[in-house]
BALUMKOL-307893 format. One line per field, with one value per atom (N, C-alpha, C): residue number from 1; x, y, z; atom name; chain; residue in three letters. Coordinates in Angstrom, 2 decimals. Atoms other than C-alpha are relative to their C-alpha. Layout:
<nodes>
num <- (NUM, ...);
X <- (X, ...);
Y <- (Y, ...);
Z <- (Z, ...);
atome <- (CA, ...);
chaine <- (A, ...);
residu <- (ALA, ...);
</nodes>
This chain:
<nodes>
num <- (1, 1, 1, 2, 2, 2, 3, 3, 3, 4, 4, 4, 5, 5, 5, 6, 6, 6, 7, 7, 7, 8, 8, 8, 9, 9, 9, 10, 10, 10, 11, 11, 11, 12, 12, 12, 13, 13, 13, 14, 14, 14, 15, 15, 15, 16, 16, 16, 17, 17, 17, 18, 18, 18, 19, 19, 19, 20, 20, 20, 21, 21, 21, 22, 22, 22, 23, 23, 23, 24, 24, 24, 25, 25, 25, 26, 26, 26, 27, 27, 27, 28, 28, 28, 29, 29, 29, 30, 30, 30, 31, 31, 31, 32, 32, 32, 33, 33, 33, 34, 34, 34, 35, 35, 35, 36, 36, 36, 37, 37, 37, 38, 38, 38, 39, 39, 39, 40, 40, 40, 41, 41, 41, 42, 42, 42, 43, 43, 43, 44, 44, 44, 45, 45, 45, 46, 46, 46, 47, 47, 47, 48, 48, 48, 49, 49, 49, 50, 50, 50, 51, 51, 51, 52, 52, 52, 53, 53, 53, 54, 54, 54, 55, 55, 55, 56, 56, 56, 57, 57, 57, 58, 58, 58, 59, 59, 59, 60, 60, 60, 61, 61, 61, 62, 62, 62, 63, 63, 63, 64, 64, 64, 65, 65, 65, 66, 66, 66, 67, 67, 67, 68, 68, 68, 69, 69, 69, 70, 70, 70, 71, 71, 71, 72, 72, 72);
X <- (0.21, 25.05, -0.96, 0.83, 22.01, 0.47, -0.51, 23.71, 1.28, -1.11, 26.63, -0.87, 0.84, 23.77, -0.72, 0.87, 22.04, 0.99, -0.91, 25.19, 0.18, -0.33, 24.95, 0.90, -0.94, 27.64, -0.52, 0.82, 26.56, 0.97, -0.81, 29.60, 0.49, -0.46, 30.38, 0.82, -0.81, 33.12, -0.12, 0.03, 32.60, 0.91, -0.74, 35.33, 0.52, -0.21, 36.91, 1.21, -1.35, 39.48, 0.87, -1.22, 42.56, 1.06, -0.68, 44.77, 1.40, -1.36, 48.23, 1.25, -1.13, 50.40, -0.59, 0.64, 50.10, -0.20, 0.03, 50.57, -1.23, 0.92, 47.40, -1.43, 1.35, 43.50, -0.25, 0.42, 42.52, -1.44, 1.24, 39.50, -1.13, 1.07, 36.30, -0.75, 0.79, 34.35, 0.46, 0.00, 34.45, -1.25, 1.52, 31.66, 0.22, 0.30, 30.44, -0.19, 0.00, 30.26, -1.85, 1.41, 26.43, -0.16, 0.20, 26.54, 0.40, -0.47, 28.65, -0.88, 0.84, 26.24, -1.16, 0.87, 23.44, 0.12, -0.77, 25.43, -0.25, 0.09, 25.43, -1.49, 1.51, 21.76, -0.65, 0.46, 21.00, 0.38, -0.42, 23.11, -0.61, 0.54, 21.91, -1.45, 1.23, 18.29, -0.14, -0.12, 19.34, 0.08, -0.46, 20.36, 1.31, -1.45, 23.91, 0.21, 0.06, 24.68, 0.91, -0.96, 27.61, 0.62, -0.55, 28.65, 0.73, -0.55, 31.38, 0.26, -0.52, 31.51, 0.11, -0.37, 33.41, 1.07, -0.83, 35.91, 1.48, -1.17, 39.00, -0.21, 0.28, 37.46, 0.63, -0.70, 39.54, -0.44, 0.30, 38.76, 0.45, -0.37, 40.70, -0.63, 0.46, 38.97, -1.05, 0.49, 37.59, -0.50, 0.45, 37.67, -0.29, 0.47, 37.18, -1.39, 1.50, 33.76, -0.82, 0.75, 32.80, -0.04, 0.06, 33.92, -0.99, 1.00, 31.71, -1.16, 1.37, 28.55, -0.12, 0.26, 29.22, -0.56, 0.38, 28.88, -1.48, 1.11, 25.71, -1.26);
Y <- (1.11, 3.48, -0.29, 0.22, 4.07, 0.60, -0.48, 6.19, -0.64, 0.90, 3.91, -1.13, 0.85, 1.17, 0.58, -0.52, 3.40, -0.21, -0.03, 3.30, -1.22, 1.60, -0.50, -0.74, 0.68, -1.35, -1.08, 1.32, -4.81, -0.69, 0.24, -5.45, 0.93, -1.24, -3.52, -0.26, 0.24, -3.69, 1.47, -0.84, -1.56, -0.38, 0.24, -1.30, 1.13, -1.11, 0.73, 0.69, -0.77, 3.46, -0.04, 0.46, 2.57, 0.85, -0.92, 5.25, -0.51, 0.73, 4.38, 0.79, -0.44, 6.74, 1.31, -1.35, 10.03, 1.08, -0.75, 11.85, 0.03, -0.19, 11.03, 0.48, -0.56, 12.09, -0.92, 0.99, 10.55, -0.76, 0.82, 8.08, 0.50, -0.88, 10.00, -0.99, 0.65, 6.97, -1.34, 1.08, 3.13, -0.51, 0.34, 1.33, -1.39, 1.15, -1.88, -1.23, 0.92, -5.23, -0.06, 0.08, -5.13, 1.11, -0.95, -1.73, -0.51, 0.62, -3.61, -0.64, 1.24, -6.45, 0.89, -0.90, -3.76, 0.58, -0.82, -2.07, -0.89, 0.89, -5.42, -0.40, 0.33, -6.18, 0.94, -1.34, -2.74, 0.19, 0.07, -3.21, -1.06, 0.99, -6.49, 0.24, -0.37, -5.23, 1.11, -0.78, -2.67, -0.37, 0.72, -4.83, -0.64, 0.24, -5.47, -1.41, 1.51, -9.09, -0.42, 0.59, -9.28, 1.16, -0.83, -7.21, -0.47, 0.32, -7.45, 0.99, -1.66, -5.23, -0.59, 0.17, -5.57, 1.28, -0.86, -3.54, 0.02, 0.44, -5.23, -0.29, 0.30, -5.50, 0.98, -0.78, -4.32, -0.28, 0.03, -4.07, -1.58, 1.46, -7.54, -1.32, 0.92, -9.30, -0.87, 1.35, -12.73, 0.38, -0.82, -10.85, -1.37, 0.82, -14.56, -0.21, 0.05, -14.79, 1.08, -0.70, -11.66, 0.41, 0.33, -12.25, -0.94, 1.27, -15.33, 0.52, -0.60, -13.37, 0.82, -1.05, -10.61, -0.77, 0.97, -13.54, -0.46, 0.57, -14.79, 0.67);
Z <- (0.49, -119.55, -1.25, 1.30, -121.78, -1.00, 1.34, -124.02, -0.80, 0.48, -124.57, -0.92, 1.08, -125.40, -0.94, 1.09, -127.55, -1.22, 0.80, -129.56, -0.88, 0.61, -130.32, 0.72, -0.43, -127.88, 1.18, -0.81, -126.28, 1.07, -1.15, -123.86, 0.85, -0.60, -120.97, 1.12, -1.16, -118.31, 0.77, -0.95, -115.05, 1.15, -1.15, -112.50, 0.89, -1.12, -109.54, -0.51, 0.17, -110.31, 1.24, -0.78, -108.53, 0.04, 0.32, -107.61, 0.06, 0.09, -108.78, 0.60, -1.03, -106.72, 0.47, -0.72, -104.62, -1.00, 1.10, -107.91, -0.83, 0.73, -109.37, 0.68, -0.75, -108.63, 1.45, -1.38, -105.02, -0.63, 0.50, -105.07, 0.61, -0.97, -104.31, 0.95, -0.83, -103.07, -0.35, 0.38, -103.06, -0.27, 0.33, -104.60, 0.80, -0.65, -102.58, -1.11, 0.70, -104.11, -0.24, 0.29, -103.90, -1.00, 0.93, -105.96, -1.59, 1.33, -108.51, -0.52, 0.43, -108.74, -0.57, 0.27, -108.84, -1.61, 1.28, -112.05, -1.05, 1.12, -113.83, -0.28, 0.65, -113.51, -0.77, 0.51, -114.49, -1.54, 0.98, -117.43, -0.91, 0.83, -118.58, -0.23, 0.02, -118.13, -1.10, 1.06, -120.69, -1.37, 1.24, -123.09, -0.19, -0.12, -122.83, -0.25, -0.01, -123.67, 0.98, -1.03, -121.36, 0.96, -1.04, -118.19, 0.98, -1.23, -116.05, 1.03, -1.05, -112.97, 1.44, -1.02, -110.06, 0.35, 0.02, -108.34, -0.78, 0.68, -109.89, -1.55, 1.47, -113.32, -0.65, 0.93, -116.38, -1.43, 1.39, -119.99, -0.70, 0.17, -120.31, 0.61, -1.23, -117.36, -0.84, 0.30, -118.59, -1.71, 1.20, -122.06, -1.20, 0.72, -123.85, 0.22, -0.15, -122.23, -0.70, 0.80, -123.64, -1.41, 1.45, -126.92, -0.44, 0.22, -126.84, -0.03, -0.44, -125.27, -1.17, 1.00, -128.05, -1.47, 1.23, -130.89, 0.16, -0.27, -129.20, -0.69);
atome <- (N, CA, C, N, CA, C, N, CA, C, N, CA, C, N, CA, C, N, CA, C, N, CA, C, N, CA, C, N, CA, C, N, CA, C, N, CA, C, N, CA, C, N, CA, C, N, CA, C, N, CA, C, N, CA, C, N, CA, C, N, CA, C, N, CA, C, N, CA, C, N, CA, C, N, CA, C, N, CA, C, N, CA, C, N, CA, C, N, CA, C, N, CA, C, N, CA, C, N, CA, C, N, CA, C, N, CA, C, N, CA, C, N, CA, C, N, CA, C, N, CA, C, N, CA, C, N, CA, C, N, CA, C, N, CA, C, N, CA, C, N, CA, C, N, CA, C, N, CA, C, N, CA, C, N, CA, C, N, CA, C, N, CA, C, N, CA, C, N, CA, C, N, CA, C, N, CA, C, N, CA, C, N, CA, C, N, CA, C, N, CA, C, N, CA, C, N, CA, C, N, CA, C, N, CA, C, N, CA, C, N, CA, C, N, CA, C, N, CA, C, N, CA, C, N, CA, C, N, CA, C, N, CA, C, N, CA, C, N, CA, C, N, CA, C, N, CA, C, N, CA, C);
chaine <- (A, A, A, A, A, A, A, A, A, A, A, A, A, A, A, A, A, A, A, A, A, A, A, A, A, A, A, A, A, A, A, A, A, A, A, A, A, A, A, A, A, A, A, A, A, A, A, A, A, A, A, A, A, A, A, A, A, A, A, A, A, A, A, A, A, A, A, A, A, A, A, A, A, A, A, A, A, A, A, A, A, A, A, A, A, A, A, A, A, A, A, A, A, A, A, A, A, A, A, A, A, A, A, A, A, A, A, A, A, A, A, A, A, A, A, A, A, A, A, A, A, A, A, A, A, A, A, A, A, A, A, A, A, A, A, A, A, A, A, A, A, A, A, A, A, A, A, A, A, A, A, A, A, A, A, A, A, A, A, A, A, A, A, A, A, A, A, A, A, A, A, A, A, A, A, A, A, A, A, A, A, A, A, A, A, A, A, A, A, A, A, A, A, A, A, A, A, A, A, A, A, A, A, A, A, A, A, A, A, A, A, A, A, A, A, A);
residu <- (MET, MET, MET, ARG, ARG, ARG, ASP, ASP, ASP, VAL, VAL, VAL, ARG, ARG, ARG, ALA, ALA, ALA, GLN, GLN, GLN, GLY, GLY, GLY, VAL, VAL, VAL, ASP, ASP, ASP, VAL, VAL, VAL, LEU, LEU, LEU, THR, THR, THR, LEU, LEU, LEU, GLY, GLY, GLY, GLN, GLN, GLN, TYR, TYR, TYR, LEU, LEU, LEU, ARG, ARG, ARG, PRO, PRO, PRO, SER, SER, SER, ASP, ASP, ASP, GLN, GLN, GLN, HIS, HIS, HIS, LEU, LEU, LEU, PRO, PRO, PRO, ILE, ILE, ILE, ALA, ALA, ALA, ARG, ARG, ARG, TRP, TRP, TRP, TYR, TYR, TYR, THR, THR, THR, PRO, PRO, PRO, ASP, ASP, ASP, GLU, GLU, GLU, PHE, PHE, PHE, ALA, ALA, ALA, GLU, GLU, GLU, LEU, LEU, LEU, LYS, LYS, LYS, ARG, ARG, ARG, PHE, PHE, PHE, GLY, GLY, GLY, LEU, LEU, LEU, ALA, ALA, ALA, LEU, LEU, LEU, GLY, GLY, GLY, TYR, TYR, TYR, ARG, ARG, ARG, HIS, HIS, HIS, VAL, VAL, VAL, GLU, GLU, GLU, SER, SER, SER, GLY, GLY, GLY, PRO, PRO, PRO, LEU, LEU, LEU, VAL, VAL, VAL, ARG, ARG, ARG, SER, SER, SER, SER, SER, SER, TYR, TYR, TYR, HIS, HIS, HIS, ALA, ALA, ALA, TRP, TRP, TRP, GLU, GLU, GLU, GLN, GLN, GLN, VAL, VAL, VAL, GLU, GLU, GLU, ALA, ALA, ALA, ALA, ALA, ALA, LYS, LYS, LYS, ALA, ALA, ALA);
</nodes>
């Protein structure tokens, strides 16, 4: 997260890998909602303008809010 922020990225999305089929890599571990909340707090403390963090978050998740945050 630090390295990405150092490159000027100011919007970050963090989600959980979900195994689409038995042919794909297994899930190494599940992250808890508290861990995702901590990652969001950490990202904001690093200076990201907007962080979406949760098990089902994808890059399009609340995309409009992310665009608006990036403009601010």
